[in-house]
C-alpha distance (Angstrom), angle and dihedral (degrees) to the residues before:
residue distance angle dihedral
M1 . . .
A2 3.88 . .
T3 3.82 118.4 .
A4 3.84 134.3 -166.8
H5 3.76 90.4 -96.5
N6 3.72 96.6 61.6
L7 3.78 107.8 26.1
V8 3.81 129.0 60.1
S9 3.76 112.4 172.2
F10 3.72 110.7 -174.6
A11 3.78 96.0 117.7
D12 3.83 91.4 91.7
T13 3.83 102.1 85.8
V14 3.80 94.7 170.0
E15 3.81 110.9 111.3
R16 3.87 106.4 -126.4
R17 3.74 98.4 174.1
G18 3.84 122.6 111.9
E19 3.84 92.3 -148.4
T20 3.87 131.5 35.0
R21 3.70 112.8 -107.2
V22 3.80 118.5 -120.8
S23 3.77 119.6 -134.8
L24 3.81 106.4 -114.1
A25 3.76 111.4 163.1
R26 3.75 96.8 -173.0
T27 3.79 134.5 137.1
G28 3.75 114.3 -103.6
T29 3.81 136.6 162.8
L30 3.73 131.8 -107.3
R31 3.88 125.8 -159.4
L32 3.71 121.1 -170.8
A33 3.84 115.4 -136.1
D34 3.82 91.7 -116.1
E35 3.85 98.9 41.2
L36 3.74 130.0 74.1
P37 3.91 103.5 -155.3
S38 3.77 117.3 73.0
R39 3.81 123.8 -135.5
E40 3.67 131.3 -142.2
I41 3.92 116.8 -106.3
R42 3.84 135.4 167.4
I43 3.80 114.1 -115.4
A44 3.83 100.9 -146.4
D45 3.75 99.3 -176.7
L46 3.77 139.3 -3.8
N47 3.76 145.4 -164.0
R48 3.82 131.0 166.0
D49 3.87 92.6 -91.3
G50 3.77 100.2 46.8
C51 3.82 149.0 -38.3
R52 3.78 145.2 -132.1
I53 3.69 116.0 -114.2
E54 3.86 131.2 -170.0
S55 3.68 119.0 -145.0
L56 3.89 139.5 140.6
L57 3.88 89.0 -134.2
P58 3.89 112.5 116.7
L59 3.76 99.2 -119.4
A60 3.91 123.9 177.5
I61 3.76 130.3 -140.3
D62 3.83 111.8 -91.9
Q63 3.78 91.3 18.0
A64 3.75 114.2 148.9
V65 3.74 117.2 -123.5
T66 3.82 141.9 163.0
I67 3.84 116.0 -131.0
G68 3.75 121.6 -158.2
I69 3.84 110.5 -152.2
P70 3.85 118.0 -172.6
G71 3.73 112.4 -115.4
V72 3.86 91.6 14.2
G73 3.85 108.0 54.8
L74 3.82 135.7 -141.3
N75 3.77 119.5 -16.3
S76 3.79 129.0 -177.5
A77 3.86 113.6 -134.3
R78 3.72 145.8 159.4
I79 3.79 128.4 -123.8
T80 3.88 105.6 -114.5
W81 3.77 101.2 177.1
V82 3.84 139.3 9.4
G83 3.74 132.6 -140.9
R84 3.80 135.0 171.0
S85 3.74 96.3 -74.2
D86 3.88 103.1 -15.4
Y87 3.85 132.8 73.8
G88 3.69 135.5 -161.4
C89 3.72 114.4 -132.0
Q90 3.81 131.6 -167.7
F91 3.75 120.2 -155.0
D92 3.88 116.2 -126.1
V93 3.79 87.2 -138.5
A94 3.81 120.9 26.8
L95 3.86 113.4 -111.7
P96 3.82 115.1 -102.4
A97 3.79 119.6 -99.8
G98 3.76 111.6 -77.6
S99 3.79 97.0 26.8
V100 3.74 96.7 109.7
T101 3.84 86.6 53.8
A102 3.64 92.6 48.1
A103 3.76 94.3 51.6
M104 3.87 89.8 51.8
T105 3.79 94.4 47.8
D106 3.72 105.0 35.0
N107 3.73 94.4 79.1
V108 3.85 104.7 100.9
H109 3.79 114.3 89.4
D110 3.79 125.2 179.7
L111 3.78 107.9 -129.1
G112 3.75 93.7 178.3
Q113 3.88 89.9 -106.8
T114 3.68 128.1 113.8
H115 3.82 115.3 -142.2
A116 3.70 123.8 -161.2
A117 3.80 92.3 -115.9
F118 3.86 93.2 54.3
R119 3.84 98.7 43.0
A120 3.81 116.3 122.5
P121 3.80 113.0 -108.0
A122 3.71 112.7 -90.7
T123 3.85 97.7 -116.2
F124 3.78 128.7 139.8
K125 3.79 120.1 -139.3
W126 3.77 120.9 -169.1
A127 3.76 120.8 -135.8
P128 3.77 113.4 -107.3
R129 3.76 94.0 -105.5
G130 3.80 92.1 49.8
R131 3.83 89.7 49.0
L132 3.84 91.2 54.0
M133 3.78 92.0 46.6
L134 3.80 90.0 50.5
L135 3.78 93.3 48.3
G136 3.83 90.8 48.9
A137 3.79 92.3 48.6
L138 3.80 93.0 48.8
S139 3.87 90.5 45.3
L140 3.84 90.9 50.1
A141 3.77 91.3 48.2
G142 3.79 91.0 51.5
W143 3.76 94.7 49.4
T144 3.79 90.2 45.5
A145 3.78 90.6 53.7
I146 3.81 91.2 49.1
T147 3.82 91.4 48.3
I148 3.98 91.0 51.4
V149 3.82 92.3 46.7
A150 3.86 91.6 47.6
A151 3.94 92.6 45.4
R152 3.87 89.9 52.7
L153 3.81 94.0 47.8
L154 3.79 93.7 49.8
A155 3.77 96.5 44.2
C-alpha cells in the first residue's frame, strides 16, 4: 500500500475529471474509517465527484475516509492520489446537485456579535410622512422668501 511518504503522483497531467473542480479553500473534517474522532483538514477544491484536501496526516491510496464539508455534510470517500501534503478524494456517491454551491455559500454564521466591517451604514431615512412634511415646509419657506423679496422691490 502506497503512502504519502513514498509516492508523489503529479506526473499525470491529463485531466480525468468529468467536472471542473471549484476552488473552495474551507476548513472541513476528516474521519478515518477505523478511528472515531474527526480531524480538521482544509478542502482546497471540490466538485460533485470528489475533492482535494490538504492535511499532514499520512493517508494511503484507496484508504476509506469520511469528509465533512460545511454546508453539505458528511460524505464517504476514498483517497485516489497522494501528494506531499494534499490528497485527491473520490466520493463513493456523487454529491447531490447544488452541493458545491451550498459549500461555497454556507460560510456566514451569525454569532450574535456585530463587527465593524459588518455594521449597517449610519444613515437616517425619514418616514414618508416626515419627508412630505419637510418638503412642504421647505417649499413654503422658499415661496415666502420670494414673496418678501418681491414685496420689498415693488414697494
